[in-house]
KOLDOMI-934201 format. One record per residue (C-alpha): residue number from 0; residue in one letter; x, y, z. Coordinates in steps of 0.02 Angstrom, whole numbers, plus 50000, padded with zeros to 5 digits. Example, Ala and Ser with C-alpha at 12.3 -4.5 7.8 and 13.67 -1.06 7.14 Angstrom:
{num:0 | residu:a | u:50615 | v:49775 | w:50390};
{num:1 | residu:s | u:50684 | v:49947 | w:50357};
end
This chain:
{num:0 | residu:m | u:50959 | v:49903 | w:48794};
{num:1 | residu:i | u:51056 | v:49926 | w:48917};
{num:2 | residu:d | u:51081 | v:49781 | w:49066};
{num:3 | residu:i | u:50955 | v:49793 | w:49207};
{num:4 | residu:a | u:50997 | v:49701 | w:49358};
{num:5 | residu:v | u:50948 | v:49680 | w:49533};
{num:6 | residu:g | u:51018 | v:49799 | w:49635};
{num:7 | residu:g | u:51021 | v:49930 | w:49506};
{num:8 | residu:i | u:51030 | v:50115 | w:49508};
{num:9 | residu:y | u:50947 | v:50172 | w:49346};
{num:10 | residu:h | u:50861 | v:50344 | w:49258};
{num:11 | residu:a | u:50672 | v:50313 | w:49258};
{num:12 | residu:a | u:50584 | v:50369 | w:49101};
{num:13 | residu:p | u:50414 | v:50421 | w:49060};
{num:14 | residu:m | u:50293 | v:50328 | w:48977};
{num:15 | residu:d | u:50200 | v:50491 | w:48909};
{num:16 | residu:p | u:50274 | v:50634 | w:48850};
{num:17 | residu:g | u:50277 | v:50781 | w:49003};
{num:18 | residu:d | u:50270 | v:50662 | w:49151};
{num:19 | residu:r | u:50451 | v:50687 | w:49269};
{num:20 | residu:a | u:50561 | v:50559 | w:49260};
{num:21 | residu:a | u:50672 | v:50503 | w:49414};
{num:22 | residu:l | u:50794 | v:50414 | w:49523};
{num:23 | residu:v | u:50741 | v:50214 | w:49575};
{num:24 | residu:l | u:50822 | v:50078 | w:49655};
{num:25 | residu:v | u:50763 | v:49892 | w:49542};
{num:26 | residu:t | u:50717 | v:49747 | w:49659};
{num:27 | residu:a | u:50644 | v:49638 | w:49538};
{num:28 | residu:i | u:50657 | v:49586 | w:49357};
{num:29 | residu:d | u:50523 | v:49475 | w:49268};
{num:30 | residu:d | u:50597 | v:49456 | w:49084};
{num:31 | residu:s | u:50429 | v:49363 | w:49048};
{num:32 | residu:t | u:50334 | v:49525 | w:49047};
{num:33 | residu:q | u:50506 | v:49649 | w:49001};
{num:34 | residu:s | u:50454 | v:49726 | w:49178};
{num:35 | residu:v | u:50558 | v:49776 | w:49341};
{num:36 | residu:s | u:50515 | v:49804 | w:49504};
{num:37 | residu:a | u:50583 | v:49980 | w:49556};
{num:38 | residu:t | u:50569 | v:50056 | w:49735};
{num:39 | residu:l | u:50598 | v:50282 | w:49724};
{num:40 | residu:l | u:50743 | v:50375 | w:49776};
{num:41 | residu:s | u:50736 | v:50542 | w:49850};
{num:42 | residu:p | u:50876 | v:50655 | w:49873};
{num:43 | residu:d | u:50757 | v:50770 | w:49988};
{num:44 | residu:l | u:50861 | v:50679 | w:50130};
{num:45 | residu:e | u:50767 | v:50819 | w:50247};
{num:46 | residu:l | u:50607 | v:50734 | w:50241};
{num:47 | residu:g | u:50665 | v:50554 | w:50260};
{num:48 | residu:t | u:50589 | v:50468 | w:50389};
{num:49 | residu:s | u:50575 | v:50293 | w:50476};
{num:50 | residu:a | u:50498 | v:50217 | w:50313};
{num:51 | residu:d | u:50659 | v:50251 | w:50232};
{num:52 | residu:l | u:50850 | v:50208 | w:50209};
{num:53 | residu:l | u:50976 | v:50318 | w:50191};
{num:54 | residu:l | u:51104 | v:50267 | w:50027};
{num:55 | residu:t | u:51258 | v:50363 | w:50066};
{num:56 | residu:p | u:51408 | v:50388 | w:49910};
{num:57 | residu:e | u:51476 | v:50228 | w:49981};
{num:58 | residu:d | u:51328 | v:50121 | w:49969};
{num:59 | residu:s | u:51283 | v:50172 | w:49806};
{num:60 | residu:g | u:51436 | v:50226 | w:49685};
{num:61 | residu:l | u:51359 | v:50380 | w:49670};
{num:62 | residu:s | u:51425 | v:50551 | w:49735};
{num:63 | residu:y | u:51257 | v:50614 | w:49812};
{num:64 | residu:a | u:51153 | v:50536 | w:49961};
{num:65 | residu:l | u:50997 | v:50460 | w:49931};
{num:66 | residu:l | u:50866 | v:50417 | w:50027};
{num:67 | residu:i | u:50769 | v:50246 | w:49970};
{num:68 | residu:e | u:50565 | v:50257 | w:50019};
{num:69 | residu:s | u:50533 | v:50087 | w:50034};
{num:70 | residu:d | u:50323 | v:50133 | w:50025};
{num:71 | residu:i | u:50354 | v:50193 | w:49870};
{num:72 | residu:f | u:50365 | v:50060 | w:49716};
{num:73 | residu:g | u:50292 | v:49978 | w:49589};
{num:74 | residu:y | u:50327 | v:49926 | w:49423};
{num:75 | residu:l | u:50424 | v:49975 | w:49262};
{num:76 | residu:w | u:50455 | v:49909 | w:49060};
{num:77 | residu:f | u:50651 | v:49870 | w:49040};
{num:78 | residu:v | u:50618 | v:50008 | w:48915};
{num:79 | residu:q | u:50593 | v:50152 | w:49023};
{num:80 | residu:l | u:50753 | v:50129 | w:49098};
{num:81 | residu:d | u:50876 | v:50214 | w:48993};
{num:82 | residu:r | u:51028 | v:50250 | w:49105};
{num:83 | residu:a | u:51127 | v:50139 | w:49232};
{num:84 | residu:l | u:51183 | v:50262 | w:49385};
{num:85 | residu:g | u:51241 | v:50126 | w:49531};
{num:86 | residu:q | u:51228 | v:49968 | w:49620};
{num:87 | residu:v | u:51192 | v:49915 | w:49788};
{num:88 | residu:s | u:51228 | v:49778 | w:49878};
{num:89 | residu:q | u:51105 | v:49625 | w:49911};
{num:90 | residu:d | u:51139 | v:49652 | w:50110};
{num:91 | residu:l | u:51061 | v:49832 | w:50082};
{num:92 | residu:l | u:50922 | v:49729 | w:49994};
{num:93 | residu:e | u:50885 | v:49632 | w:50111};
{num:94 | residu:s | u:50885 | v:49781 | w:50232};
{num:95 | residu:l | u:50747 | v:49847 | w:50105};
{num:96 | residu:a | u:50637 | v:49726 | w:50113};
{num:97 | residu:a | u:50660 | v:49686 | w:50307};
{num:98 | residu:l | u:50601 | v:49872 | w:50323};
{num:99 | residu:r | u:50434 | v:49842 | w:50230};
{num:100 | residu:d | u:50391 | v:49690 | w:50352};
{num:101 | residu:e | u:50444 | v:49792 | w:50487};
{num:102 | residu:n | u:50592 | v:49698 | w:50536};
{num:103 | residu:a | u:50720 | v:49719 | w:50624};
{num:104 | residu:v | u:50832 | v:49848 | w:50490};
{num:105 | residu:d | u:51019 | v:49816 | w:50487};
{num:106 | residu:h | u:51056 | v:50001 | w:50405};
{num:107 | residu:p | u:51019 | v:50161 | w:50467};
{num:108 | residu:v | u:50869 | v:50227 | w:50417};
{num:109 | residu:a | u:50809 | v:50425 | w:50358};
{num:110 | residu:g | u:50723 | v:50482 | w:50479};
{num:111 | residu:p | u:50612 | v:50474 | w:50635};
{num:112 | residu:p | u:50409 | v:50410 | w:50596};
{num:113 | residu:l | u:50298 | v:50510 | w:50508};
{num:114 | residu:v | u:50138 | v:50510 | w:50656};
{num:115 | residu:e | u:50053 | v:50662 | w:50617};
{num:116 | residu:r | u:49963 | v:50719 | w:50474};
{num:117 | residu:s | u:50038 | v:50908 | w:50507};
{num:118 | residu:d | u:50226 | v:50830 | w:50481};
{num:119 | residu:p | u:50280 | v:50932 | w:50316};
{num:120 | residu:r | u:50342 | v:50743 | w:50254};
{num:121 | residu:w | u:50155 | v:50678 | w:50239};
{num:122 | residu:d | u:50144 | v:50791 | w:50115};
{num:123 | residu:f | u:50296 | v:50752 | w:50038};
{num:124 | residu:k | u:50228 | v:50567 | w:50041};
{num:125 | residu:l | u:50085 | v:50615 | w:49939};
{num:126 | residu:q | u:50178 | v:50712 | w:49808};
{num:127 | residu:e | u:50321 | v:50547 | w:49809};
{num:128 | residu:l | u:50185 | v:50419 | w:49782};
{num:129 | residu:a | u:50090 | v:50527 | w:49630};
{num:130 | residu:r | u:50271 | v:50535 | w:49557};
{num:131 | residu:l | u:50295 | v:50362 | w:49552};
{num:132 | residu:q | u:50110 | v:50342 | w:49484};
{num:133 | residu:q | u:50120 | v:50435 | w:49341};
{num:134 | residu:l | u:50293 | v:50327 | w:49295};
{num:135 | residu:t | u:50195 | v:50150 | w:49342};
{num:136 | residu:a | u:50046 | v:50180 | w:49283};
{num:137 | residu:h | u:50074 | v:50108 | w:49115};
{num:138 | residu:a | u:50168 | v:49946 | w:49164};
{num:139 | residu:t | u:50032 | v:49928 | w:49306};
{num:140 | residu:r | u:49877 | v:49948 | w:49187};
{num:141 | residu:e | u:49985 | v:49797 | w:49070};
{num:142 | residu:l | u:50036 | v:49676 | w:49213};
{num:143 | residu:v | u:49866 | v:49691 | w:49334};
{num:144 | residu:d | u:49720 | v:49630 | w:49214};
{num:145 | residu:g | u:49565 | v:49547 | w:49239};
{num:146 | residu:e | u:49397 | v:49604 | w:49340};
{num:147 | residu:r | u:49431 | v:49723 | w:49505};
{num:148 | residu:q | u:49354 | v:49726 | w:49629};
{num:149 | residu:a | u:49329 | v:49925 | w:49754};
{num:150 | residu:s | u:49309 | v:49831 | w:49929};
{num:151 | residu:v | u:49345 | v:49899 | w:50111};
{num:152 | residu:d | u:49512 | v:49850 | w:50212};
{num:153 | residu:p | u:49417 | v:49785 | w:50375};
{num:154 | residu:r | u:49583 | v:49855 | w:50465};
{num:155 | residu:a | u:49498 | v:50024 | w:50423};
{num:156 | residu:f | u:49408 | v:50005 | w:50565};
{num:157 | residu:e | u:49505 | v:49981 | w:50706};
{num:158 | residu:v | u:49449 | v:50097 | w:50855};
{num:159 | residu:p | u:49501 | v:50282 | w:50814};
{num:160 | residu:s | u:49593 | v:50359 | w:51000};
{num:161 | residu:t | u:49622 | v:50543 | w:50937};
{num:162 | residu:p | u:49477 | v:50675 | w:50896};
{num:163 | residu:a | u:49569 | v:50680 | w:50733};
{num:164 | residu:e | u:49543 | v:50512 | w:50706};
{num:165 | residu:i | u:49366 | v:50510 | w:50765};
{num:166 | residu:a | u:49307 | v:50625 | w:50661};
{num:167 | residu:a | u:49430 | v:50552 | w:50499};
{num:168 | residu:f | u:49321 | v:50379 | w:50547};
{num:169 | residu:e | u:49163 | v:50462 | w:50523};
{num:170 | residu:e | u:49207 | v:50553 | w:50365};
{num:171 | residu:f | u:49275 | v:50373 | w:50310};
{num:172 | residu:i | u:49099 | v:50284 | w:50391};
{num:173 | residu:l | u:48988 | v:50419 | w:50248};
{num:174 | residu:a | u:49113 | v:50393 | w:50103};
{num:175 | residu:l | u:49080 | v:50201 | w:50123};
{num:176 | residu:i | u:48902 | v:50221 | w:50126};
{num:177 | residu:e | u:48912 | v:50324 | w:49986};
{num:178 | residu:g | u:49006 | v:50229 | w:49873};
{num:179 | residu:s | u:48913 | v:50068 | w:49913};
{num:180 | residu:r | u:48773 | v:50156 | w:49874};
{num:181 | residu:r | u:48839 | v:50202 | w:49704};
{num:182 | residu:g | u:48884 | v:50049 | w:49691};
{num:183 | residu:s | u:49088 | v:50099 | w:49671};
{num:184 | residu:v | u:49125 | v:49986 | w:49847};
{num:185 | residu:v | u:49078 | v:49831 | w:49894};
{num:186 | residu:i | u:49035 | v:49810 | w:50069};
{num:187 | residu:p | u:49065 | v:49596 | w:50134};
{num:188 | residu:g | u:48947 | v:49535 | w:50216};
{num:189 | residu:w | u:49053 | v:49455 | w:50338};
{num:190 | residu:l | u:49131 | v:49646 | w:50409};
{num:191 | residu:v | u:48969 | v:49618 | w:50497};
{num:192 | residu:d | u:49061 | v:49469 | w:50594};
{num:193 | residu:i | u:49171 | v:49581 | w:50675};
{num:194 | residu:a | u:49002 | v:49630 | w:50801};
{num:195 | residu:l | u:49055 | v:49460 | w:50886};
{num:196 | residu:d | u:49223 | v:49555 | w:50949};
{num:197 | residu:e | u:49140 | v:49610 | w:51127};
{num:198 | residu:e | u:49281 | v:49732 | w:51163};
{num:199 | residu:l | u:49293 | v:49791 | w:50984};
{num:200 | residu:v | u:49089 | v:49856 | w:51018};
{num:201 | residu:a | u:49103 | v:49911 | w:51166};
{num:202 | residu:s | u:49245 | v:50013 | w:51120};
{num:203 | residu:y | u:49153 | v:50090 | w:50983};
{num:204 | residu:r | u:48999 | v:50113 | w:51106};
{num:205 | residu:a | u:49120 | v:50212 | w:51227};
{num:206 | residu:l | u:49172 | v:50313 | w:51083};
{num:207 | residu:g | u:48977 | v:50373 | w:50991};
{num:208 | residu:l | u:49040 | v:50285 | w:50850};
{num:209 | residu:y | u:48916 | v:50111 | w:50860};
{num:210 | residu:h | u:48799 | v:50164 | w:50778};
{num:211 | residu:s | u:48917 | v:50230 | w:50618};
{num:212 | residu:l | u:48962 | v:50047 | w:50621};
{num:213 | residu:r | u:48754 | v:50002 | w:50604};
{num:214 | residu:s | u:48745 | v:50097 | w:50464};
{num:215 | residu:v | u:48903 | v:50001 | w:50366};
{num:216 | residu:w | u:48817 | v:49825 | w:50420};
{num:217 | residu:r | u:48662 | v:49871 | w:50353};
{num:218 | residu:l | u:48733 | v:49917 | w:50156};
{num:219 | residu:a | u:48865 | v:49734 | w:50182};
{num:220 | residu:e | u:48826 | v:49634 | w:50050};
{num:221 | residu:v | u:48790 | v:49462 | w:50112};
{num:222 | residu:s | u:48737 | v:49373 | w:49943};
{num:223 | residu:e | u:48941 | v:49298 | w:49911};
{num:224 | residu:a | u:48997 | v:49300 | w:50090};
{num:225 | residu:p | u:49099 | v:49145 | w:50145};
{num:226 | residu:d | u:49030 | v:49007 | w:50235};
{num:227 | residu:e | u:49045 | v:49004 | w:50420};
{num:228 | residu:s | u:49169 | v:48862 | w:50422};
{num:229 | residu:s | u:49291 | v:49022 | w:50354};
{num:230 | residu:l | u:49271 | v:49129 | w:50507};
{num:231 | residu:a | u:49291 | v:48988 | w:50653};
{num:232 | residu:g | u:49436 | v:49033 | w:50719};
{num:233 | residu:l | u:49466 | v:49264 | w:50642};
{num:234 | residu:r | u:49539 | v:49335 | w:50787};
{num:235 | residu:t | u:49607 | v:49505 | w:50730};
{num:236 | residu:l | u:49546 | v:49620 | w:50605};
{num:237 | residu:w | u:49724 | v:49539 | w:50518};
{num:238 | residu:d | u:49627 | v:49385 | w:50510};
{num:239 | residu:y | u:49486 | v:49463 | w:50421};
{num:240 | residu:r | u:49588 | v:49564 | w:50295};
{num:241 | residu:d | u:49671 | v:49407 | w:50245};
{num:242 | residu:l | u:49502 | v:49338 | w:50222};
{num:243 | residu:q | u:49449 | v:49452 | w:50110};
{num:244 | residu:i | u:49579 | v:49463 | w:49986};
{num:245 | residu:e | u:49578 | v:49244 | w:49989};
{num:246 | residu:h | u:49394 | v:49277 | w:49962};
{num:247 | residu:v | u:49425 | v:49386 | w:49797};
{num:248 | residu:r | u:49546 | v:49295 | w:49767};
{num:249 | residu:a | u:49429 | v:49118 | w:49744};
{num:250 | residu:a | u:49306 | v:49232 | w:49656};
{num:251 | residu:g | u:49411 | v:49232 | w:49515};
{num:252 | residu:h | u:49459 | v:49425 | w:49540};
{num:253 | residu:t | u:49650 | v:49462 | w:49484};
{num:254 | residu:n | u:49647 | v:49650 | w:49611};
{num:255 | residu:q | u:49550 | v:49704 | w:49729};
{num:256 | residu:w | u:49556 | v:49915 | w:49775};
{num:257 | residu:l | u:49555 | v:49905 | w:49966};
{num:258 | residu:v | u:49472 | v:50073 | w:50059};
{num:259 | residu:a | u:49555 | v:50092 | w:50197};
{num:260 | residu:r | u:49586 | v:50252 | w:50308};
{num:261 | residu:s | u:49779 | v:50266 | w:50395};
{num:262 | residu:l | u:49788 | v:50205 | w:50570};
{num:263 | residu:a | u:49931 | v:50308 | w:50594};
{num:264 | residu:i | u:49920 | v:50466 | w:50507};
{num:265 | residu:s | u:49733 | v:50556 | w:50546};
{num:266 | residu:g | u:49611 | v:50576 | w:50378};
{num:267 | residu:p | u:49558 | v:50440 | w:50241};
{num:268 | residu:i | u:49651 | v:50384 | w:50099};
{num:269 | residu:e | u:49496 | v:50384 | w:49942};
{num:270 | residu:t | u:49495 | v:50253 | w:49847};
{num:271 | residu:r | u:49636 | v:50226 | w:49749};
{num:272 | residu:p | u:49760 | v:50064 | w:49701};
{num:273 | residu:a | u:49850 | v:50109 | w:49815};
{num:274 | residu:r | u:49822 | v:50076 | w:50027};
{num:275 | residu:t | u:49889 | v:50115 | w:50214};
{num:276 | residu:r | u:49981 | v:49986 | w:50313};
{num:277 | residu:n | u:50012 | v:50050 | w:50497};
{num:278 | residu:g | u:50010 | v:50219 | w:50414};
{num:279 | residu:h | u:50159 | v:50190 | w:50288};
{num:280 | residu:l | u:50097 | v:50226 | w:50097};
{num:281 | residu:v | u:50113 | v:50047 | w:50011};
{num:282 | residu:q | u:50059 | v:49992 | w:49822};
{num:283 | residu:l | u:49909 | v:49908 | w:49852};
{num:284 | residu:s | u:49929 | v:49720 | w:49857};
{num:285 | residu:y | u:49864 | v:49621 | w:49696};
{num:286 | residu:i | u:49802 | v:49428 | w:49690};
{num:287 | residu:a | u:49852 | v:49309 | w:49576};
{num:288 | residu:a | u:49750 | v:49177 | w:49519};
{num:289 | residu:e | u:49846 | v:49044 | w:49565};
{num:290 | residu:a | u:49936 | v:49119 | w:49736};
{num:291 | residu:l | u:49932 | v:49270 | w:49854};
{num:292 | residu:i | u:50052 | v:49372 | w:49840};
{num:293 | residu:t | u:50096 | v:49543 | w:49911};
{num:294 | residu:t | u:50178 | v:49713 | w:49906};
{num:295 | residu:h | u:50323 | v:49675 | w:49983};
{num:296 | residu:e | u:50357 | v:49494 | w:49883};
{num:297 | residu:e | u:50380 | v:49615 | w:49712};
{num:298 | residu:v | u:50227 | v:49589 | w:49617};
{num:299 | residu:y | u:50084 | v:49836 | w:49709};
{num:300 | residu:a | u:49989 | v:49923 | w:49618};
end
């Protein structure tokens, strides 16, 4: 087996015959499970966004430049890394972590922000996510074990602002209602407490969407809702999202599928082990039994 190091650039082979190989950057190593956290690399520089770092030959030791796609990452087994190609600095790894956390980055990004679904880079990102998921599916199934709970990300209820986002929101609501009736999606009971936000409710009334919210709230599951003390002090949709993750963790689930619509890109995201944060594609956060561990801390699926 080759030596594996954090910051190493590797050729990653698929576990299943027929799937495509890829170049990846290793950002964390877990010897206990013989696995790594890896970020996808791409030679398609012209499709770079503000979520990608530009990796020059001087940065990597390679003879060509690459994109480091901060929003496309997952888990691989040691045995999938069949060739070492280069190495990046600790400073660049810190820039990658800062970019995921939406902090200031001391390294060139690869392009302007991705703000419209019509941008061809959006389709590229979806293809890249699918490409890496083929490589990471086996390790993800093994590492992220336990019962899954498909539930609603409260941030998906942020008020839409354009005609395209309004249409996407209505499509998202219909998908939630259908999923709830099938039993594949849980609408948490405390989500109804968003109705206490008078400004939010007024905004939805102004858009003619308040009835859609009420349709979802009528399907809310209240039997496992946290007590009122858990809701005290909540002010933002981020607060509700964090409460939801903690409540799922406390209920014994090791991970959940967050059903969300994109906030910066119009259109809903389907229920899958992936979600959006401010329009960026990221792996789904996963919930450990002992603590909340998010994707940019290198644990999503």
